[in-house]
KOLFI-602010 format. One record per residue (C-alpha): residue in one letter; y, z, x. Coordinates in steps of 0.05 Angstrom, whole numbers. Each point is the difference from the previous one (the first is absolute). Example, Ala and Ser with C-alpha at 12.3 -4.5 7.8 and 13.67 -1.06 7.14 Angstrom:
@aa->a, Y->-90, Z->156, X->246
@aa->s, Y->69, Z->-13, X->27
END
This chain:
@aa->x, Y->314, Z->433, X->-703
@aa->x, Y->19, Z->-73, X->20
@aa->x, Y->63, Z->-21, X->2
@aa->x, Y->0, Z->-63, X->36
@aa->x, Y->-30, Z->-74, X->-17
@aa->x, Y->-35, Z->-47, X->45
@aa->x, Y->-1, Z->-79, X->-2
@aa->x, Y->-73, Z->-15, X->-23
@aa->x, Y->-32, Z->-64, X->22
@aa->x, Y->-22, Z->-47, X->-52
@aa->x, Y->-76, Z->-8, X->20
@aa->x, Y->-9, Z->78, X->-9
@aa->x, Y->48, Z->4, X->-66
@aa->x, Y->-61, Z->-52, X->-20
@aa->x, Y->-53, Z->52, X->22
@aa->x, Y->37, Z->49, X->-49
@aa->x, Y->-6, Z->-42, X->-53
@aa->x, Y->-76, Z->-1, X->6
@aa->x, Y->-6, Z->71, X->8
@aa->x, Y->49, Z->11, X->-60
@aa->x, Y->-36, Z->-40, X->-39
@aa->x, Y->-73, Z->32, X->11
@aa->x, Y->40, Z->69, X->-18
@aa->x, Y->7, Z->28, X->70
@aa->x, Y->62, Z->20, X->52
@aa->x, Y->15, Z->-23, X->66
@aa->x, Y->47, Z->18, X->52
@aa->x, Y->18, Z->-20, X->67
@aa->x, Y->-2, Z->46, X->49
@aa->x, Y->0, Z->21, X->77
@aa->x, Y->38, Z->-39, X->53
@aa->x, Y->11, Z->-53, X->-36
@aa->x, Y->50, Z->36, X->-42
@aa->x, Y->29, Z->33, X->52
@aa->x, Y->14, Z->-65, X->36
@aa->x, Y->25, Z->-23, X->-58
@aa->x, Y->56, Z->55, X->0
@aa->x, Y->16, Z->-10, X->71
@aa->x, Y->17, Z->-67, X->-15
@aa->x, Y->-59, Z->-36, X->41
@aa->x, Y->-67, Z->-50, X->-24
@aa->x, Y->-62, Z->26, X->-11
@aa->x, Y->-62, Z->-41, X->1
@aa->x, Y->-53, Z->61, X->-18
@aa->x, Y->8, Z->14, X->-76
@aa->x, Y->-49, Z->71, X->-15
@aa->x, Y->-4, Z->11, X->-74
@aa->x, Y->-14, Z->65, X->-44
@aa->x, Y->-27, Z->-5, X->-70
@aa->x, Y->-26, Z->42, X->-47
@aa->x, Y->-67, Z->-45, X->-6
@aa->x, Y->-59, Z->20, X->33
@aa->x, Y->-41, Z->-44, X->55
@aa->x, Y->-43, Z->-26, X->-52
@aa->x, Y->56, Z->-25, X->-45
@aa->x, Y->42, Z->-26, X->55
@aa->x, Y->-72, Z->-46, X->5
@aa->x, Y->-1, Z->-15, X->-70
@aa->x, Y->74, Z->-26, X->-12
@aa->x, Y->1, Z->-54, X->74
@aa->x, Y->-50, Z->-47, X->17
@aa->x, Y->4, Z->17, X->83
@aa->x, Y->1, Z->65, X->5
@aa->x, Y->-31, Z->32, X->72
@aa->x, Y->-24, Z->78, X->-5
@aa->x, Y->34, Z->13, X->61
@aa->x, Y->10, Z->79, X->-2
@aa->x, Y->-40, Z->3, X->-74
@aa->x, Y->-22, Z->77, X->24
@aa->x, Y->72, Z->24, X->4
@aa->x, Y->21, Z->-46, X->-62
@aa->x, Y->22, Z->-59, X->46
@aa->x, Y->-15, Z->-80, X->-12
@aa->x, Y->42, Z->-56, X->27
@aa->x, Y->23, Z->-60, X->-60
@aa->x, Y->7, Z->-65, X->27
@aa->x, Y->43, Z->-40, X->-46
@aa->x, Y->58, Z->-43, X->9
@aa->x, Y->-4, Z->0, X->66
@aa->x, Y->3, Z->67, X->8
@aa->x, Y->-49, Z->56, X->22
@aa->x, Y->15, Z->65, X->-44
@aa->x, Y->-31, Z->64, X->34
@aa->x, Y->-15, Z->35, X->-61
@aa->x, Y->-6, Z->75, X->-5
@aa->x, Y->-4, Z->40, X->-66
@aa->x, Y->46, Z->55, X->-19
@aa->x, Y->-30, Z->60, X->34
@aa->x, Y->3, Z->75, X->20
@aa->x, Y->-43, Z->13, X->63
@aa->x, Y->-37, Z->66, X->12
@aa->x, Y->-2, Z->31, X->83
@aa->x, Y->-15, Z->-52, X->47
@aa->x, Y->-60, Z->35, X->48
@aa->x, Y->5, Z->-60, X->51
@aa->x, Y->73, Z->-2, X->13
@aa->x, Y->0, Z->-69, X->-38
@aa->x, Y->-36, Z->-12, X->-64
@aa->x, Y->3, Z->48, X->-50
@aa->x, Y->-63, Z->31, X->-15
@aa->x, Y->0, Z->-21, X->-80
@aa->x, Y->55, Z->-41, X->-35
@aa->x, Y->21, Z->6, X->-83
@aa->x, Y->28, Z->-51, X->-30
@aa->x, Y->64, Z->21, X->-44
@aa->x, Y->46, Z->-38, X->-49
@aa->x, Y->70, Z->24, X->30
@aa->x, Y->29, Z->-39, X->56
@aa->x, Y->39, Z->63, X->17
@aa->x, Y->-56, Z->37, X->14
@aa->x, Y->-29, Z->-59, X->42
@aa->x, Y->66, Z->3, X->42
@aa->x, Y->-14, Z->71, X->20
@aa->x, Y->-53, Z->-4, X->38
@aa->x, Y->40, Z->-58, X->45
@aa->x, Y->23, Z->21, X->75
@aa->x, Y->74, Z->-18, X->-5
@aa->x, Y->57, Z->0, X->-50
@aa->x, Y->18, Z->-62, X->31
@aa->x, Y->-69, Z->-30, X->-19
@aa->x, Y->-5, Z->41, X->-79
@aa->x, Y->43, Z->-52, X->-35
@aa->x, Y->-34, Z->-41, X->-51
@aa->x, Y->28, Z->-59, X->-28
@aa->x, Y->-12, Z->-31, X->-61
@aa->x, Y->-19, Z->-67, X->0
@aa->x, Y->19, Z->-14, X->-73
@aa->x, Y->85, Z->15, X->14
@aa->x, Y->4, Z->23, X->70
@aa->x, Y->15, Z->78, X->-15
@aa->x, Y->-21, Z->49, X->40
@aa->x, Y->-32, Z->64, X->-4
@aa->x, Y->17, Z->40, X->54
@aa->x, Y->-17, Z->75, X->-9
@aa->x, Y->3, Z->27, X->64
@aa->x, Y->75, Z->-30, X->23
@aa->x, Y->-31, Z->-53, X->45
@aa->x, Y->60, Z->-49, X->-12
@aa->x, Y->50, Z->47, X->24
@aa->x, Y->-39, Z->14, X->58
@aa->x, Y->-7, Z->-69, X->12
@aa->x, Y->75, Z->-15, X->-8
@aa->x, Y->11, Z->64, X->50
@aa->x, Y->-53, Z->-26, X->44
@aa->x, Y->-45, Z->62, X->-7
@aa->x, Y->-73, Z->7, X->11
@aa->x, Y->-19, Z->60, X->-39
@aa->x, Y->-76, Z->22, X->-29
@aa->x, Y->-12, Z->-4, X->-76
@aa->x, Y->2, Z->77, X->-7
@aa->x, Y->-26, Z->49, X->63
@aa->x, Y->-6, Z->-34, X->58
@aa->x, Y->-67, Z->45, X->28
@aa->x, Y->-33, Z->-20, X->-61
@aa->x, Y->15, Z->-74, X->3
@aa->x, Y->-29, Z->-4, X->74
@aa->x, Y->-58, Z->42, X->-14
@aa->x, Y->-12, Z->-56, X->-43
@aa->x, Y->-6, Z->-50, X->46
@aa->x, Y->6, Z->1, X->84
@aa->x, Y->40, Z->-70, X->-4
@aa->x, Y->57, Z->19, X->-38
@aa->x, Y->39, Z->38, X->62
@aa->x, Y->-9, Z->-56, X->33
@aa->x, Y->14, Z->-49, X->-64
@aa->x, Y->70, Z->47, X->2
@aa->x, Y->6, Z->-13, X->80
@aa->x, Y->-5, Z->-78, X->-5
@aa->x, Y->46, Z->3, X->-69
@aa->x, Y->55, Z->33, X->44
@aa->x, Y->-2, Z->-52, X->46
@aa->x, Y->-17, Z->-67, X->-33
@aa->x, Y->61, Z->14, X->-61
@aa->x, Y->40, Z->41, X->50
@aa->x, Y->-4, Z->63, X->-57
@aa->x, Y->5, Z->75, X->29
@aa->x, Y->-55, Z->46, X->-25
@aa->x, Y->24, Z->60, X->-44
@aa->x, Y->-7, Z->67, X->34
@aa->x, Y->-50, Z->34, X->-23
@aa->x, Y->-52, Z->-64, X->0
@aa->x, Y->24, Z->-1, X->72
@aa->x, Y->-21, Z->65, X->14
@aa->x, Y->-58, Z->-9, X->-30
@aa->x, Y->-25, Z->-58, X->41
@aa->x, Y->-7, Z->53, X->60
@aa->x, Y->-42, Z->46, X->-39
@aa->x, Y->-59, Z->22, X->32
@aa->x, Y->-44, Z->-21, X->-65
@aa->x, Y->40, Z->-53, X->-11
@aa->x, Y->-16, Z->-29, X->73
@aa->x, Y->-73, Z->21, X->-9
@aa->x, Y->-6, Z->-37, X->-61
@aa->x, Y->28, Z->-66, X->41
@aa->x, Y->-48, Z->14, X->48
@aa->x, Y->-52, Z->-11, X->-46
@aa->x, Y->18, Z->-70, X->-25
@aa->x, Y->-33, Z->-64, X->39
@aa->x, Y->24, Z->-31, X->66
@aa->x, Y->8, Z->-71, X->-38
@aa->x, Y->38, Z->40, X->-55
@aa->x, Y->52, Z->25, X->59
@aa->x, Y->0, Z->-64, X->26
@aa->x, Y->12, Z->-43, X->-54
@aa->x, Y->71, Z->44, X->-12
@aa->x, Y->11, Z->-3, X->74
@aa->x, Y->1, Z->-71, X->-2
@aa->x, Y->50, Z->-4, X->-59
@aa->x, Y->42, Z->46, X->37
@aa->x, Y->1, Z->-49, X->55
@aa->x, Y->21, Z->-59, X->-45
@aa->x, Y->55, Z->39, X->-24
@aa->x, Y->71, Z->-7, X->18
@aa->x, Y->2, Z->48, X->50
@aa->x, Y->-63, Z->42, X->20
@aa->x, Y->39, Z->49, X->37
@aa->x, Y->18, Z->47, X->-63
@aa->x, Y->-73, Z->1, X->-29
@aa->x, Y->-24, Z->6, X->66
@aa->x, Y->44, Z->56, X->19
@aa->x, Y->-24, Z->35, X->-56
@aa->x, Y->-73, Z->-8, X->11
@aa->x, Y->15, Z->32, X->65
@aa->x, Y->41, Z->58, X->-26
@aa->x, Y->-47, Z->18, X->-60
@aa->x, Y->-61, Z->5, X->52
@aa->x, Y->-34, Z->-63, X->-37
@aa->x, Y->9, Z->-46, X->60
@aa->x, Y->-43, Z->48, X->47
@aa->x, Y->-49, Z->1, X->-56
@aa->x, Y->-20, Z->-70, X->22
@aa->x, Y->33, Z->-27, X->48
@aa->x, Y->1, Z->67, X->47
@aa->x, Y->15, Z->-37, X->62
@aa->x, Y->64, Z->-15, X->-12
@aa->x, Y->21, Z->84, X->-5
@aa->x, Y->4, Z->-10, X->76
@aa->x, Y->61, Z->-49, X->-8
@aa->x, Y->36, Z->48, X->-29
@aa->x, Y->53, Z->24, X->58
@aa->x, Y->-29, Z->-37, X->54
@aa->x, Y->62, Z->-13, X->32
@aa->x, Y->17, Z->-63, X->34
@aa->x, Y->81, Z->-2, X->1
@aa->x, Y->11, Z->13, X->71
@aa->x, Y->73, Z->-26, X->13
@aa->x, Y->-31, Z->-67, X->15
@aa->x, Y->28, Z->-26, X->-60
@aa->x, Y->-68, Z->-32, X->-28
@aa->x, Y->-17, Z->49, X->-54
@aa->x, Y->40, Z->41, X->-44
@aa->x, Y->-54, Z->36, X->-38
@aa->x, Y->-62, Z->35, X->2
@aa->x, Y->-66, Z->-49, X->3
@aa->x, Y->-16, Z->35, X->-76
@aa->x, Y->63, Z->-41, X->-26
@aa->x, Y->7, Z->-49, X->46
@aa->x, Y->-62, Z->-30, X->-31
@aa->x, Y->28, Z->9, X->-76
@aa->x, Y->65, Z->-40, X->16
@aa->x, Y->-47, Z->-49, X->26
@aa->x, Y->-36, Z->-10, X->-59
@aa->x, Y->67, Z->-10, X->-32
@aa->x, Y->22, Z->-49, X->49
@aa->x, Y->-56, Z->-44, X->-22
@aa->x, Y->8, Z->-48, X->-68
@aa->x, Y->-30, Z->30, X->-45
@aa->x, Y->-50, Z->-59, X->-24
@aa->x, Y->-38, Z->14, X->68
@aa->x, Y->-34, Z->63, X->-12
@aa->x, Y->-48, Z->-12, X->54
@aa->x, Y->53, Z->-6, X->47
@aa->x, Y->28, Z->62, X->-35
@aa->x, Y->-74, Z->43, X->19
@aa->x, Y->9, Z->-34, X->69
@aa->x, Y->67, Z->33, X->12
@aa->x, Y->-25, Z->62, X->-30
@aa->x, Y->-67, Z->17, X->46
@aa->x, Y->38, Z->-49, X->68
@aa->x, Y->30, Z->67, X->37
@aa->x, Y->-43, Z->51, X->-41
@aa->x, Y->-38, Z->5, X->70
@aa->x, Y->67, Z->26, X->42
@aa->x, Y->-14, Z->77, X->-3
@aa->x, Y->-67, Z->-7, X->39
@aa->x, Y->37, Z->-49, X->53
@aa->x, Y->61, Z->41, X->11
@aa->x, Y->20, Z->15, X->72
@aa->x, Y->63, Z->25, X->21
@aa->x, Y->37, Z->-13, X->61
@aa->x, Y->56, Z->29, X->41
@aa->x, Y->42, Z->-46, X->34
@aa->x, Y->81, Z->2, X->12
@aa->x, Y->4, Z->68, X->-33
@aa->x, Y->-26, Z->-27, X->-68
@aa->x, Y->-73, Z->-3, X->-34
@aa->x, Y->-19, Z->-69, X->-18
@aa->x, Y->-59, Z->-4, X->-48
@aa->x, Y->-51, Z->-47, X->9
@aa->x, Y->-58, Z->-25, X->-42
@aa->x, Y->-48, Z->-49, X->39
@aa->x, Y->-56, Z->-36, X->-31
@aa->x, Y->21, Z->36, X->-66
@aa->x, Y->-6, Z->-74, X->-43
@aa->x, Y->-83, Z->4, X->24
@aa->x, Y->3, Z->71, X->-21
@aa->x, Y->31, Z->-12, X->-69
@aa->x, Y->-52, Z->-63, X->-8
@aa->x, Y->-58, Z->47, X->-4
@aa->x, Y->37, Z->51, X->-36
@aa->x, Y->15, Z->-53, X->-51
@aa->x, Y->-71, Z->-28, X->0
@aa->x, Y->-26, Z->76, X->-22
@aa->x, Y->47, Z->11, X->-55
@aa->x, Y->3, Z->-64, X->-30
@aa->x, Y->-87, Z->11, X->-3
@aa->x, Y->5, Z->61, X->-16
@aa->x, Y->51, Z->-23, X->-57
@aa->x, Y->-54, Z->-56, X->-15
@aa->x, Y->51, Z->-65, X->9
@aa->x, Y->-46, Z->-63, X->9
@aa->x, Y->-18, Z->-19, X->65
@aa->x, Y->46, Z->-60, X->4
@aa->x, Y->66, Z->45, X->-23
@aa->x, Y->-29, Z->53, X->61
@aa->x, Y->-2, Z->-60, X->44
@aa->x, Y->60, Z->-28, X->-5
@aa->x, Y->40, Z->68, X->-6
@aa->x, Y->-31, Z->24, X->67
@aa->x, Y->9, Z->-67, X->38
@aa->x, Y->75, Z->0, X->-19
@aa->x, Y->15, Z->72, X->25
@aa->x, Y->-38, Z->-17, X->61
@aa->x, Y->48, Z->-56, X->27
@aa->x, Y->68, Z->22, X->-27
@aa->x, Y->16, Z->24, X->59
@aa->x, Y->4, Z->-76, X->31
@aa->x, Y->50, Z->-13, X->40
@aa->x, Y->24, Z->-69, X->5
@aa->x, Y->52, Z->-36, X->62
@aa->x, Y->26, Z->-63, X->4
@aa->x, Y->-31, Z->-11, X->67
@aa->x, Y->-70, Z->-3, X->-40
@aa->x, Y->-37, Z->-71, X->14
@aa->x, Y->-29, Z->-44, X->-51
@aa->x, Y->-68, Z->13, X->17
@aa->x, Y->18, Z->86, X->-13
@aa->x, Y->30, Z->-19, X->-71
@aa->x, Y->-65, Z->-37, X->-17
@aa->x, Y->-42, Z->59, X->33
@aa->x, Y->50, Z->46, X->-49
@aa->x, Y->-14, Z->-38, X->-59
@aa->x, Y->-69, Z->6, X->15
@aa->x, Y->-6, Z->72, X->4
@aa->x, Y->36, Z->12, X->-58
@aa->x, Y->-24, Z->-54, X->-44
@aa->x, Y->57, Z->-58, X->-33
@aa->x, Y->-21, Z->40, X->-72
@aa->x, Y->34, Z->66, X->26
@aa->x, Y->60, Z->-27, X->41
@aa->x, Y->48, Z->18, X->-57
@aa->x, Y->-28, Z->57, X->-18
@aa->x, Y->1, Z->19, X->71
@aa->x, Y->79, Z->-8, X->4
@aa->x, Y->11, Z->29, X->-64
@aa->x, Y->-27, Z->60, X->31
@aa->x, Y->40, Z->-4, X->57
@aa->x, Y->62, Z->3, X->-49
@aa->x, Y->-32, Z->55, X->-33
@aa->x, Y->-4, Z->34, X->59
@aa->x, Y->69, Z->-1, X->31
@aa->x, Y->27, Z->12, X->-73
@aa->x, Y->-31, Z->62, X->-2
@aa->x, Y->37, Z->27, X->68
@aa->x, Y->63, Z->4, X->-30
@aa->x, Y->-6, Z->-26, X->-73
@aa->x, Y->42, Z->-59, X->21
@aa->x, Y->-29, Z->-72, X->-4
@aa->x, Y->-11, Z->-39, X->63
@aa->x, Y->64, Z->-32, X->25
@aa->x, Y->1, Z->-79, X->-7
@aa->x, Y->42, Z->9, X->63
@aa->x, Y->-36, Z->44, X->50
@aa->x, Y->-46, Z->-31, X->55
@aa->x, Y->-64, Z->31, X->-36
@aa->x, Y->23, Z->-43, X->-64
@aa->x, Y->9, Z->-58, X->41
@aa->x, Y->-63, Z->7, X->37
@aa->x, Y->-50, Z->5, X->-65
@aa->x, Y->43, Z->-61, X->-30
@aa->x, Y->-20, Z->-36, X->71
@aa->x, Y->-74, Z->17, X->2
@aa->x, Y->-7, Z->-25, X->-74
@aa->x, Y->35, Z->-63, X->13
@aa->x, Y->-49, Z->-12, X->56
@aa->x, Y->-66, Z->23, X->-36
@aa->x, Y->33, Z->-55, X->-51
@aa->x, Y->0, Z->-57, X->50
@aa->x, Y->-67, Z->22, X->34
@aa->x, Y->-28, Z->-7, X->-79
@aa->x, Y->31, Z->-57, X->-22
@aa->x, Y->-23, Z->-43, X->75
@aa->x, Y->-72, Z->23, X->-28
@aa->x, Y->-23, Z->33, X->65
@aa->x, Y->-75, Z->24, X->-4
@aa->x, Y->-7, Z->76, X->-14
@aa->x, Y->-62, Z->15, X->-14
@aa->x, Y->-68, Z->-30, X->21
@aa->x, Y->2, Z->-47, X->-55
@aa->x, Y->65, Z->-25, X->16
@aa->x, Y->-30, Z->-28, X->69
@aa->x, Y->-21, Z->-72, X->-10
@aa->x, Y->-73, Z->10, X->17
@aa->x, Y->-49, Z->41, X->-29
@aa->x, Y->-64, Z->40, X->15
@aa->x, Y->-43, Z->-64, X->-11
@aa->x, Y->37, Z->-47, X->49
@aa->x, Y->-15, Z->50, X->51
@aa->x, Y->-77, Z->-1, X->-20
@aa->x, Y->11, Z->-77, X->-5
@aa->x, Y->19, Z->2, X->80
@aa->x, Y->-48, Z->48, X->19
@aa->x, Y->16, Z->62, X->-13
@aa->x, Y->-46, Z->43, X->-24
@aa->x, Y->14, Z->41, X->-69
@aa->x, Y->12, Z->77, X->14
@aa->x, Y->47, Z->53, X->27
@aa->x, Y->14, Z->-53, X->64
@aa->x, Y->31, Z->-47, X->-49
@aa->x, Y->37, Z->54, X->-40
@aa->x, Y->31, Z->21, X->68
@aa->x, Y->17, Z->-77, X->17
@aa->x, Y->37, Z->-12, X->-60
@aa->x, Y->35, Z->67, X->10
@aa->x, Y->23, Z->-31, X->66
@aa->x, Y->18, Z->-62, X->-28
@aa->x, Y->41, Z->27, X->-56
@aa->x, Y->45, Z->41, X->60
@aa->x, Y->13, Z->-62, X->34
@aa->x, Y->21, Z->-34, X->-59
@aa->x, Y->52, Z->55, X->-12
@aa->x, Y->23, Z->-11, X->71
@aa->x, Y->6, Z->-68, X->-1
@aa->x, Y->-8, Z->-36, X->-71
@aa->x, Y->-3, Z->-62, X->24
@aa->x, Y->-67, Z->14, X->21
@aa->x, Y->-27, Z->-2, X->-78
@aa->x, Y->-34, Z->-66, X->18
@aa->x, Y->-68, Z->-15, X->-23
@aa->x, Y->-20, Z->-16, X->70
@aa->x, Y->42, Z->35, X->42
@aa->x, Y->-26, Z->52, X->-39
@aa->x, Y->-81, Z->-24, X->0
@aa->x, Y->13, Z->-7, X->81
@aa->x, Y->34, Z->64, X->18
@aa->x, Y->-56, Z->32, X->-43
@aa->x, Y->-64, Z->-34, X->44
@aa->x, Y->42, Z->17, X->67
@aa->x, Y->2, Z->75, X->-29
@aa->x, Y->-72, Z->1, X->-15
@aa->x, Y->-14, Z->-32, X->68
@aa->x, Y->36, Z->50, X->39
@aa->x, Y->-10, Z->65, X->-39
@aa->x, Y->-58, Z->0, X->-41
@aa->x, Y->-61, Z->-50, X->19
@aa->x, Y->-61, Z->32, X->50
END
């Protein structure tokens, strides 16, 4: 049943010694075993044991009952957090997530038989690293294949998240989904089960997809199986929304352009990748056709505003945090910025204020991803577009180094200063502060306390004094 062997970390071997001293078996299971076989370092260690949760809590000093109803506790020892589950078999899954009842067993093979995919149904002995692999998971890992343990319809009926995990693993690991498993992903009963999972569970898998090396792989599978339409139906109209009108801007339809734009952004920046997913999602609603010189030209005027609204609505339904929604929708709204060398320094300062200094690098990353998604080619460093982007970045850096006033708090005067000068507290004071900021943006040398106080009094006398 087990051919291979992996090296067991010393701390985990010590954990085995503790279990063994008390007469219990314990194995490393799940993703950690898979990752070790793939030559990757694992940081999450899941254990399976024939000891009951109560027995584990007697053996170890610090144990947290994280999921005791399903046989799971977390052992804190040697600086590790070890999620430890008693060997078990499950009954039916009425809620599509949790088994209706759990029966503990003394057999590791019976425990492995309830798991989702063969690559995750391998147990490693913490004594010597030998593997128990009853379903051929090691071979599937070598062949880079995702296959369910047993009948895929049965496995997916147990938990509606498993099909989404299969799609996520395909992109994350670069694996192919075995034919029967792939066919089952589009089964109407499976889709019904998927539709029943919480939006939070889908969202978390979706963000793991966004963090994968090449999101387009999993995103295309989500779309082709019908899963994406269950949670982000706004995307459906992007497929076959043609952009290629002969001018050379776009090679792909809106859907593929979005997928490839996600690929064009570094994997460490998942929120910018999410912005790339939403940045053109409003294009189908804005598409117009202009006949000119015998050609049909496609236009998508103001699509960034429509895309922003869709991003807010979709992310709200998926229960993203307010900060995440604000960040992503802002990037979507501003992704069509257009810079020219003729911009004055004041125009650059206004750009910084509108975008927010903390968002500049992310907006530039989104622009590079957008360009990559046009032809699956990175922006040419010798192109005029690259040079303009670099120039704008350098101008922004110079302006920030000069400590130019870019917000009310950067002004050399405060609201209290204006009140001391005789301007009453209230809306008028706020209006005057904004006028002072506009003045300083145009002329940074005006950011002087005496100059601004004099100007504030003049504005008040001319516009607001009764």
